[in-house]
ZADO-1210 file (C-alpha; in nm, 4 decimals, padded with zeros to 6 digits):
<atoms>
<atom x="06.6965" y="10.1185" z="10.7870" code="UNK" pos="1"/>
<atom x="07.0164" y="10.2089" z="10.8284" code="UNK" pos="2"/>
<atom x="07.0862" y="10.5700" z="10.7653" code="UNK" pos="3"/>
<atom x="07.4185" y="10.7546" z="10.6299" code="UNK" pos="4"/>
<atom x="07.6281" y="10.7583" z="10.9433" code="UNK" pos="5"/>
<atom x="07.6886" y="10.3263" z="10.9068" code="UNK" pos="6"/>
<atom x="07.8949" y="10.4240" z="10.5888" code="UNK" pos="7"/>
<atom x="08.1272" y="10.6946" z="10.6891" code="UNK" pos="8"/>
<atom x="08.3635" y="10.4992" z="10.8653" code="UNK" pos="9"/>
<atom x="08.4162" y="10.2590" z="10.5074" code="UNK" pos="10"/>
<atom x="08.6733" y="10.3114" z="10.2875" code="UNK" pos="11"/>
<atom x="08.5767" y="10.5420" z="09.9858" code="UNK" pos="12"/>
<atom x="08.5201" y="10.3236" z="09.6112" code="UNK" pos="13"/>
<atom x="08.6473" y="10.4204" z="09.2912" code="UNK" pos="14"/>
<atom x="08.4219" y="10.2603" z="09.0645" code="UNK" pos="15"/>
<atom x="08.4428" y="09.9316" z="08.8461" code="UNK" pos="16"/>
<atom x="08.7582" y="09.8646" z="08.6627" code="UNK" pos="17"/>
<atom x="08.7846" y="09.6764" z="08.3499" code="UNK" pos="18"/>
<atom x="09.0053" y="09.4340" z="08.3408" code="UNK" pos="19"/>
<atom x="08.9199" y="09.2335" z="08.7111" code="UNK" pos="20"/>
<atom x="09.0632" y="08.9789" z="08.8201" code="UNK" pos="21"/>
<atom x="08.9679" y="08.8173" z="09.1144" code="UNK" pos="22"/>
<atom x="09.2850" y="08.6489" z="09.3335" code="UNK" pos="23"/>
<atom x="09.2651" y="08.2514" z="09.3596" code="UNK" pos="24"/>
<atom x="09.3019" y="08.3720" z="09.7647" code="UNK" pos="25"/>
<atom x="09.2926" y="08.6762" z="09.9302" code="UNK" pos="26"/>
<atom x="09.6446" y="08.8068" z="10.0154" code="UNK" pos="27"/>
<atom x="09.7194" y="09.0280" z="10.3552" code="UNK" pos="28"/>
<atom x="09.7523" y="09.3974" z="10.2546" code="UNK" pos="29"/>
<atom x="09.7397" y="09.7117" z="10.4237" code="UNK" pos="30"/>
<atom x="09.5698" y="10.0090" z="10.2322" code="UNK" pos="31"/>
<atom x="09.6253" y="10.4765" z="10.3002" code="UNK" pos="32"/>
<atom x="09.3240" y="10.5792" z="10.1384" code="UNK" pos="33"/>
<atom x="09.0474" y="10.8037" z="10.1785" code="UNK" pos="34"/>
<atom x="08.6636" y="10.7134" z="10.3930" code="UNK" pos="35"/>
<atom x="08.3799" y="10.8895" z="10.2899" code="UNK" pos="36"/>
<atom x="08.3877" y="11.0980" z="10.5773" code="UNK" pos="37"/>
<atom x="08.6957" y="11.2791" z="10.4141" code="UNK" pos="38"/>
<atom x="08.9340" y="11.0740" z="10.6595" code="UNK" pos="39"/>
<atom x="09.2417" y="10.9419" z="10.5648" code="UNK" pos="40"/>
<atom x="09.3666" y="10.6458" z="10.6679" code="UNK" pos="41"/>
<atom x="09.5821" y="10.3409" z="10.7132" code="UNK" pos="42"/>
<atom x="09.3787" y="09.9887" z="10.7700" code="UNK" pos="43"/>
<atom x="09.4914" y="09.6595" z="10.7320" code="UNK" pos="44"/>
<atom x="09.2414" y="09.4624" z="10.4745" code="UNK" pos="45"/>
<atom x="09.2074" y="09.1734" z="10.2581" code="UNK" pos="46"/>
<atom x="09.3551" y="09.1939" z="09.8869" code="UNK" pos="47"/>
<atom x="09.0620" y="08.9963" z="09.6589" code="UNK" pos="48"/>
<atom x="09.0663" y="09.1474" z="09.3076" code="UNK" pos="49"/>
<atom x="09.3195" y="09.3328" z="09.0843" code="UNK" pos="50"/>
<atom x="09.2728" y="09.5538" z="08.7141" code="UNK" pos="51"/>
<atom x="09.5491" y="09.7679" z="08.5352" code="UNK" pos="52"/>
<atom x="09.5723" y="10.0211" z="08.8594" code="UNK" pos="53"/>
<atom x="09.3299" y="09.8997" z="09.0490" code="UNK" pos="54"/>
<atom x="09.3128" y="09.6788" z="09.3512" code="UNK" pos="55"/>
<atom x="09.0019" y="09.6001" z="09.5319" code="UNK" pos="56"/>
<atom x="09.0430" y="09.5408" z="09.9037" code="UNK" pos="57"/>
<atom x="08.7820" y="09.3668" z="10.2050" code="UNK" pos="58"/>
<atom x="08.7636" y="09.6364" z="10.5211" code="UNK" pos="59"/>
<atom x="08.5963" y="09.4144" z="10.7818" code="UNK" pos="60"/>
<atom x="08.2676" y="09.6753" z="10.8535" code="UNK" pos="61"/>
<atom x="08.0812" y="09.4532" z="11.1831" code="UNK" pos="62"/>
<atom x="08.1188" y="09.1983" z="11.3478" code="UNK" pos="63"/>
<atom x="07.9972" y="08.9755" z="11.0356" code="UNK" pos="64"/>
<atom x="07.9883" y="09.2147" z="10.7334" code="UNK" pos="65"/>
<atom x="08.2501" y="09.3539" z="10.4590" code="UNK" pos="66"/>
<atom x="08.2738" y="09.5997" z="10.2151" code="UNK" pos="67"/>
<atom x="08.4552" y="09.5631" z="09.9026" code="UNK" pos="68"/>
<atom x="08.6470" y="09.8895" z="09.7870" code="UNK" pos="69"/>
<atom x="08.8202" y="09.9619" z="09.4821" code="UNK" pos="70"/>
<atom x="09.1151" y="10.1803" z="09.4979" code="UNK" pos="71"/>
<atom x="09.4787" y="10.3044" z="09.3384" code="UNK" pos="72"/>
<atom x="09.6566" y="10.0182" z="09.3304" code="UNK" pos="73"/>
<atom x="09.9915" y="10.2033" z="09.4276" code="UNK" pos="74"/>
<atom x="09.7797" y="10.2897" z="09.7781" code="UNK" pos="75"/>
<atom x="09.7704" y="09.9093" z="09.8856" code="UNK" pos="76"/>
<atom x="10.1001" y="09.7475" z="10.0336" code="UNK" pos="77"/>
<atom x="10.0599" y="09.3561" z="10.0035" code="UNK" pos="78"/>
<atom x="10.2456" y="09.1989" z="10.3422" code="UNK" pos="79"/>
<atom x="10.4779" y="08.9550" z="10.3962" code="UNK" pos="80"/>
<atom x="10.6338" y="08.7283" z="10.1234" code="UNK" pos="81"/>
<atom x="10.3430" y="08.7375" z="09.9041" code="UNK" pos="82"/>
<atom x="10.3670" y="08.8246" z="09.5221" code="UNK" pos="83"/>
<atom x="10.0898" y="08.9333" z="09.3194" code="UNK" pos="84"/>
</atoms>
């Protein structure tokens, strides 16, 4: 069993908002948010779902593992010409 140290570098998730909508395809994005170890970072992520005021991003946390985190929408910047 893995200990607490494993998830210290993962984005902090802020819950399970109502009105969730999974996007038809993932969008390249950057997020500036906090990790479970309390550092604030900017990371390249995939935007995978939205809800009013919220964004669900997919963070790579290992060679073949990912983590989904709901963060305030204003912390996420979609890259390129993609529009929500």
